[in-house]
N, C-alpha and C positions, 0 to 999 in steps of 0.2 A: 517287826514292830521296828520302826526308824529312832534313831537317838533322837531324830528332832521332836521327836511326840511329847517329850519330857520339856521342850523350851517353850515355857506359857509367856503368852506376850496380853498384856494388860493395860488398852488407852485409857485415858481419861483418868489413869488411878486416885487423883486427888482433886478434893474442891478448884477450879481454877482461879479465884481470889487467895484461897490459899499457897497456889502454885506460886502466882506472882510476888505475893510475900514474900515466901520464901527467896526467890530470886534476890529481890531487894535486900532482903537480909545477910544472903551470900556476898552478896557482891560488896558491900562495905566490913568483911573479915579479912584477917590476915591469917592468908593461907601459907603453908610449909612445905617442902621439898619431900613428896611422899616417897615413901620405903616399900620396898621388897620382901616380903618372907623367905630366908629359905626353908629348907628341908627339916629342920628341926624348930621353927616359927622364929628364930633372930630376926629383926629386920636390919637390913640394911638401903643406903642407898646407891642405886647403879643406873643412870642417866641412860645408858645401852640398852637396858631393858623397860627401865620406865620413864616416863618424864612427863609426869602431870605433879598435881599440889593438892594437900589435902586440909582440911579443917573437921574438925572430929566434934561430934553432935555427940552431948552426955549428959543424962537424964541428972547426974551427982555435981554438975560443975555449977560455980557459982553464980553464974550470969543464968536471970531469967529466961532471958531469951533463948540460949541456950538450950537448955530445956526443956523450954516448952517444945519449941521445933524437935528435939530427941524426941520427946514422949508422945510427938505430933505423929511422926511417922514412923514411931515404934508400931502407934496403935492404926496406922493403916496399914502397914505394910505387912502387920500382924492377920488382917482381916482376909488379904487377897494367901498370904500364907496356910493358912486353914483350909481355903477353898481350893489351893495347891493338891494340898495334902488329902482333902477327900478324893476329890476327881483321880488322885492316883493311888488312892487307898496305902496311905503312907503311915497308918495306924492312926495315935491317940494325938488329937491335933487341941485338946487341952492347954496343958503344958507349953506348946509351940506359940500361943497366940502372943503373948508378951515376955514371956520372960526368956525364951527362947532365940532372940532376935539380937546380935551381938555390932557392936562395932556399924553404929551408923554415922559414914562419913560422906561429906561431899567433898567430889572431886572437880578440880578444874585445872581443862586442857587448855592451853593456848595454842596459839597456831605451831605447828610443828609436833605438838604434844602426842603420846601414844602409850601403850604398855603391849610387849610383846606376848604371843602366846604362854598362857600358863593355865596352872588350874587352883582352885582355892583352896581345897584340903590338903593339912597335914598334918603331922604325926602331936605338935604338939600344941594345935588349934584344930580340931575336928570338924569340919565347917561340912552343913549338910546341903543345904540349900544354899544359894548363892540368888543376889537382889541387884539389879540396876534400876532406878527410877530416872531416866531421863530430864531434866527439868527446861531445857530450850533445845531451838531447833534453827535459830540463825548464826549458823554454821555450818561449814561445810567439810565433808570428808568423818573421821571421827568415829565411823561405826560401829557399835561391836559385834565379833566375825567368832563364828565357833569352827573349828576344821577336826576334820574327818579323813585320814590320809588324802585322797589327794580331792574331799570334798569341801567345800568354803560354803557357810550358810551366814550370811551378810542380816544384821536386824537392819530393817529401815529406820531410818532418825526421824522421830516424832517427839513434839513435848509433852512431857504429860504421860509417857509409855513405859510402864513397867515389868519387866523382864525377868523370869524366875527360871532356874534350872538347878539339876543338880552340883554339887561342888567338887564331885570326883574326878578321879585319872579320864573319864569316860570324855568329860565338858572342857576341851581345852581352847580355849577363848581370848581373844585379845583387843583391843580397841586401836583400830587404825588411824594413822598420823591425821591433826585434824591441821585442814590446809586453809581452810580462810575464817575469822572469828575466833569467839570460848564456846568451849563446850562445859557447861556444867550436868551432873549427876551427882546422884545418890546412892550409895552402895551400904548394902548389909549383908548379913547371911543367919543362915539359922544352925544353932549348934547342937 
């Protein structure tokens, strides 16, 4: 079995009206320069490795809109995580449904934005499954790409597309440079 078989793509992941409202919501937010995690889980900025900005959605935040979008995305992503886990026979799906999703974050990649090849699991933050929800497609470049030895597997850009894959060392991935426009996506992980 090829490693690609564990990369699942779900199109039309959320209601289109909700998708439009989410894009409008994040369009007016103040994003921060995104950090990268070191092997021990410490965060640092390195614009040679990652050139993107982030906006965290937290269900314990003081903004009710932020709380709404955090809960909305956790609920919807949880449904797909359960389906993914059942398909791949990954054990008890009840725990993962809501409580196991961490760090729901909106990422904004401007023109020339990128994230070099990396994996999502580290000792301090033992992520199990990674998720990216592509919000828009009115940009060029910015493909999610996986690499195994000499083989590269690029995911076609499509608005409202959710991609789920294992977070471990076998799935190095990157976001290729955006060449035109602005790319929005939501990232989250199951722990």
